[in-house]
C-alpha positions as CSV (number, residue, x, y, z in Angstrom):
1,M,136.6,112.5,80.5
2,T,135.3,110.2,83.0
3,E,133.4,107.2,81.9
4,V,129.9,106.8,83.3
5,P,128.9,103.2,83.7
6,L,125.5,102.1,82.5
7,A,122.9,100.9,84.8
8,G,123.2,97.2,85.6
9,D,126.9,96.9,84.7
10,G,127.9,96.3,88.3
11,Q,130.1,99.2,88.5
12,G,127.7,101.7,90.3
13,G,127.8,105.4,89.4
14,A,125.1,107.3,87.7
15,G,122.1,105.3,86.7
16,A,123.1,102.5,89.2
17,R,120.5,101.1,91.5
18,P,120.8,102.0,95.1
19,P,121.9,99.4,97.7
20,G,119.2,97.1,98.5
21,F,117.1,97.6,95.3
22,D,118.0,94.2,93.8
23,L,116.8,92.1,97.0
24,P,117.2,88.4,96.9
25,G,113.8,86.5,96.0
26,M,111.5,85.1,98.6
27,D,111.4,81.2,98.7
28,E,108.1,79.3,99.3
29,D,108.8,78.5,102.9
30,L,109.6,82.0,103.9
31,F,106.5,83.3,101.9
32,R,104.5,80.8,104.1
33,R,106.0,82.1,107.2
34,W,105.2,85.9,106.3
35,V,101.6,85.0,105.4
36,K,101.3,83.2,108.6
37,L,102.6,86.0,110.7
38,L,100.3,88.5,109.0
39,E,97.3,86.4,109.4
40,Q,98.1,85.6,113.2
41,R,98.8,89.2,114.0
42,T,96.4,91.3,112.0
43,G,93.9,88.9,110.2
44,I,95.3,90.1,106.7
45,V,95.1,87.0,104.5
46,V,97.6,87.1,101.6
47,P,96.6,84.5,98.9
48,T,99.2,83.0,96.7
49,T,98.0,85.2,93.9
50,R,98.8,88.0,95.9
51,R,102.5,87.1,96.5
52,S,103.7,89.9,94.3
53,F,101.8,92.4,96.4
54,L,103.5,91.3,99.5
55,V,106.8,90.8,98.1
56,S,106.7,94.5,96.4
57,N,105.4,96.1,99.7
58,L,108.1,94.3,101.9
59,R,110.8,95.3,99.4
60,G,109.7,99.0,99.6
61,R,109.8,99.1,103.4
62,M,113.1,97.0,103.5
63,R,114.7,99.6,101.4
64,E,113.7,102.5,103.5
65,T,115.1,100.9,106.6
66,G,118.1,99.3,105.1
67,Y,117.4,95.8,105.0
68,T,118.7,93.5,102.2
69,N,117.3,90.1,103.4
70,F,113.7,89.0,103.8
71,E,114.7,86.3,106.5
72,N,116.7,89.0,108.6
73,Y,113.6,91.8,108.3
74,Y,111.2,88.8,109.5
75,E,113.5,87.8,112.4
76,D,113.8,91.3,113.6
77,L,110.0,91.8,113.7
78,Q,109.5,89.1,116.3
79,G,110.0,91.2,119.4
80,G,111.1,94.2,121.2
81,P,110.1,97.9,121.4
82,R,111.8,98.9,118.1
83,A,110.0,95.7,116.5
84,A,106.7,96.9,117.6
85,V,107.1,100.2,116.0
86,E,108.5,98.9,112.8
87,W,105.6,96.3,112.6
88,A,102.9,99.1,113.1
89,T,104.5,100.9,110.1
90,L,104.7,97.8,108.0
91,V,100.9,96.9,108.8
92,D,100.1,100.4,107.8
93,R,101.6,100.1,104.5
94,L,100.0,96.5,103.9
95,T,96.7,97.8,104.9
96,I,94.2,99.5,102.3
97,H,92.2,102.2,104.2
98,E,89.3,102.2,101.8
99,T,86.5,104.3,103.6
100,R,84.4,107.2,103.4
101,F,81.7,109.0,105.5
102,F,78.3,107.5,105.3
103,R,79.9,104.7,102.9
104,H,76.9,102.2,103.0
105,G,73.8,104.2,102.9
106,P,71.2,101.6,103.6
107,S,72.9,100.7,106.8
108,Y,72.5,104.1,108.3
109,E,68.9,104.5,106.9
110,F,68.1,101.2,108.7
111,L,69.5,102.7,112.0
112,A,67.8,105.9,111.7
113,S,64.3,104.6,110.5
114,S,63.9,101.3,112.2
115,W,66.5,100.1,114.7
116,L,66.9,103.2,116.7
117,P,63.2,104.2,117.0
118,E,62.4,100.7,118.1
119,R,65.4,100.4,120.7
120,T,64.5,103.9,122.2
121,A,60.8,102.8,122.5
122,S,61.6,99.6,124.4
123,L,60.9,99.2,128.0
124,A,64.5,98.0,128.3
125,W,65.9,101.4,127.1
126,D,68.1,103.0,129.8
127,G,69.0,106.0,128.0
128,S,72.6,104.8,126.9
129,L,74.1,103.3,124.0
130,H,77.5,102.0,123.0
131,A,78.6,101.2,119.5
132,W,81.8,99.6,118.1
133,S,83.3,100.6,114.7
134,V,85.4,97.6,113.6
135,G,88.1,98.2,111.1
136,C,87.5,102.0,111.6
137,A,90.5,103.1,109.5
138,T,90.9,106.8,109.6
139,G,87.5,107.4,111.5
140,E,85.2,108.5,108.8
141,E,82.6,105.6,109.6
142,A,82.9,106.1,113.4
143,Y,82.2,109.8,113.0
144,S,79.3,109.2,110.5
145,L,77.8,106.9,113.4
146,A,78.2,109.7,115.8
147,M,76.5,112.2,113.6
148,L,73.8,109.8,113.1
149,L,73.3,108.9,116.8
150,D,73.7,112.3,118.1
151,Q,70.8,113.5,115.6
152,V,68.4,110.8,116.3
153,L,69.0,110.5,120.3
154,G,68.5,114.2,120.4
155,M,65.0,113.9,119.4
156,V,64.2,111.1,122.0
157,P,62.3,112.5,125.2
158,G,64.6,112.3,128.1
159,R,68.2,112.1,128.7
160,S,70.3,110.0,126.2
161,Y,74.1,109.1,126.1
162,F,76.1,107.1,123.5
163,G,79.7,106.3,123.1
164,I,81.5,104.7,120.2
165,T,84.7,102.5,120.4
166,A,86.5,102.6,117.1
167,T,89.3,100.1,116.5
168,D,91.9,99.1,113.8
169,V,95.2,97.3,113.4
170,S,96.7,100.5,111.9
171,Q,98.2,103.1,114.4
172,P,98.9,105.8,111.8
173,A,95.1,105.2,110.5
174,L,93.9,105.7,114.0
175,A,96.1,108.8,114.5
176,V,94.2,110.6,111.7
177,G,90.9,109.5,113.2
178,R,91.9,111.2,116.5
179,T,92.7,114.5,114.8
180,A,89.1,114.4,113.3
181,R,90.4,116.5,110.5
182,Y,89.7,115.8,106.8
183,S,90.1,117.3,103.4
184,N,87.3,119.4,102.1
185,H,86.7,117.0,99.3
186,R,85.3,114.6,101.6
187,R,82.6,117.1,102.7
188,A,80.5,116.0,99.7
189,E,80.0,112.5,101.3
190,I,78.2,113.9,104.2
191,P,74.5,115.0,104.1
192,T,74.2,119.0,103.9
193,E,72.1,119.2,107.1
194,L,74.7,117.0,109.1
195,A,77.7,119.0,107.6
196,A,76.2,122.3,108.6
197,R,75.7,121.1,112.0
198,Y,78.8,119.0,112.8
199,L,81.6,120.3,110.5
200,H,83.8,123.4,111.2
201,D,86.3,125.0,108.5
202,V,89.9,124.7,109.2
203,G,91.4,127.1,106.9
204,R,90.5,126.7,103.3
205,E,91.3,123.0,102.5
206,S,89.9,121.1,105.4
207,F,87.4,120.7,108.1
208,E,86.9,119.1,111.6
209,I,84.4,117.2,113.2
210,D,82.7,119.0,116.2
211,E,84.2,118.5,119.4
212,K,81.1,117.4,120.9
213,L,81.1,114.2,118.8
214,R,84.9,113.8,119.2
215,R,84.5,113.2,122.9
216,R,82.1,110.4,122.1
217,V,84.5,108.6,120.0
218,A,87.4,106.6,121.5
219,F,90.1,105.2,119.2
220,S,92.1,102.0,119.9
221,V,94.5,99.5,118.4
222,F,92.7,96.1,118.2
223,N,92.9,92.9,116.3
224,L,89.7,90.8,116.1
225,L,91.8,87.7,116.2
226,D,92.6,88.5,119.7
227,L,88.9,87.6,120.7
228,G,89.9,83.9,119.8
């Protein structure tokens, strides 16, 4: 009979951890360098109290890619086409895409009942409006704004045009936004009147945003820190 070694006895076999599971720790200097890199490139600030969050997420991605050393992973992210792809994947892992349609109701109420009517009644109104959705994540807020603008501007005499630029640091999140397709459980976040007008069923489990609105929203990778 073959003896099966226990996990942690250093012999491998059934129950042993896979290569790269027990990664070496991250010293203070390397932690500061990772924090600086993330803040410079994305604006993500990782305080000392969130060190375990950063380390655990880095370890998870390193195991997936075969890295066994934080330093080597850090250095390999500094440049080149492969580094750019890997960086985008890592940022998506570290970014929390917490969003929903019409997330902050009072803001949309203010736009619809006050700001837009005043804007369109102004002598300076030229019939066009461009909006910027910053940190748009997977696009729900950008499309919420598009629904609102299309509805309100559609009631303004004369011809009106609007466009929305939606930006985020996460390429995978932006890819979801470009598809404009969401799970049906998100439908409840959208006012019934707007849902009937701008949503179209895709099978039984999802819906997509009307093409007219999709043409009004342009998604792009952008970091606010680049403005500095």
